[in-house]
Each structure stands twice: as C-alpha cells, then as structure tokens.
N, C-alpha and C positions, 0 to 999 in steps of 0.2 A: 575505443572502449575506455570508460572512466576507471582509473585505478584509485583506490582509497586505502590508506594505511589503517591499521587497526587502531592506532592512537587517534586519528582524525575521526574514525567511525565511532569510537567511544565518546569523543567530545560531542558528536552529533547525537548520539543516544542520550547523553546528559541534557542537551538542549531540548530534545523531544520529550523527555520524561517530565520536564517542568512545564509543559503546555497544559492548557485547560480545554475542556470540551467546547466545541463550536458547532454551529448548525451548518447544514449543507449550503454551498455557495454556487452561484451560476457559473463560476469560472471552470468547474469540472468539465462541462460539455464542450468547451472550446479547446481542450487539450487532448493529446494523443500519446500513447505509450512510445517512448523513444526507440524501442526495439521493434515492437509489433504495431506499426502505425496505421493499420487498416481500418480501425474503428475509433470512434471518440471514446473518451474515458467514462462518460456517464450517460445513463439512460433514464435519468430523473429519479430513480429510486434505488440505485445500487452503490452510491458513494456516501461516506460519512466519516466523521473523525475516528481515528484509530486509537484505542486505549494504549497508553504507554507501556503498561505491564505486558502487553502482547508482543513486544519487540525486543529482540536480542541480537546484538551485533556479533558476527563471526568473521573470521578472516576472509571468507568466501562470499559474504553478503549479509543481508538482514533477514533473520529468521522471524517470521510472524506466525503466531499460533493463536487461534480464536476458537472458543467453544462454539457449538451450534447456536446457542442463545446469543452470544456476542456477534457471531457472523450474521444472524438474522436481524440484529439491531442495525446493522449496516445495510444489508440487502434482505428485506423481508421474504423474498422468494428463495433464499439460499436453502439448500436441502442437506448440507453436510457441514461439519466443522471445517476450519481453514488452517492449513499447516504448510507453509512454503518457505524455502530459502530463496530470497529475492536477490538476484544479482545487483550489484551497485549501479550498473549501467541502465537499469530500469527505473531507478528512483529519480523523481522530479522534485523541483523546489515548490513547496507549498506557498500559495499566494497570501495566506493569512497567518503564516508562521506556526501552524499546528500540523500534526500528522493526520493524514487522511488516506483512505483506501477505497477503491471501487471494485467490489466483488462480483464475480459471475455467480450464477445459481449453483453450479458445481465446478469441479476442477477440470473436467472434460478431457483429461489425459488419455482415457481409454479410447477416445475418438481421434487421437492424434493431435489434439490442441496443445501447443507448447507454452501457452500463456500462464500456466500454473493456477488457474482459477481466479485470477484477478485481471482487471483491465488496466488500472494505473495505481500507483502509490505516490504520495507526496509527503515530503518531510521538510521541516524548517531548514533554512540555509545554514551551512556549517560555518559559523563565524559571523 
C-alpha cells in the first residue's frame, strides 16, 4: 500500500491545481484501478478532466466533491453528486499531467460495491 505524507500530498495538490482543462484521451481504456482491477477505467463516456477546486488532500486520502452538474460533465449518465475520500493507493499517474476521473453512474455502495462510485482517478506525478 502506498503511503503518502501530508506534505507530499499538499505538493501534489499544488501541482494539480495549476493544471488546465484537457479533453479525454484514449489512454484511459488501457488502464485498470490498482486496487479493483476487474474492469478497465473507461467506457468511452465516463472519464474526463477533474476540476482542481473539487480536490482536497487529507491525511487519509484525497477528498473529491462534485455537484451533480459537475459529475454529469464527466459522465453524462451520472445520476447523483460525487463525494468520496479516495485512498492514496487508488490514485494513478496521469499520462498528460492533468487530473482526471472516471465516474460510475452511481456510487453503488447500497449494492455492496466498494469502489466508491468511480472506476479510476489520475493525478499528475508528484515531482
């Protein structure tokens, strides 16, 4: 399991917050969540850049909060807002140096799905 200090996480958030908007890339579909590797990250319409204002580093992970409108801008089929504390070991390195997330249509926790409503998250490398 990857351990990240709060200082390193704050540096990562600083790098992420300076990113600009990018369009979807084909590299999403070749990737898998490092913890839940059963499915690919992207189904063609569920990944997009993540707004930097939606991310907040905590000692336990990255808190990502999106309104329903913001979540639907990423996955048009999304039916609810997104609010999750993402463990550091689920974060992958972005291939274009910008933050991206691949959202499910719902969080699916009521059905026993532990993936927190997202397939994958990508952030710029730390350093």
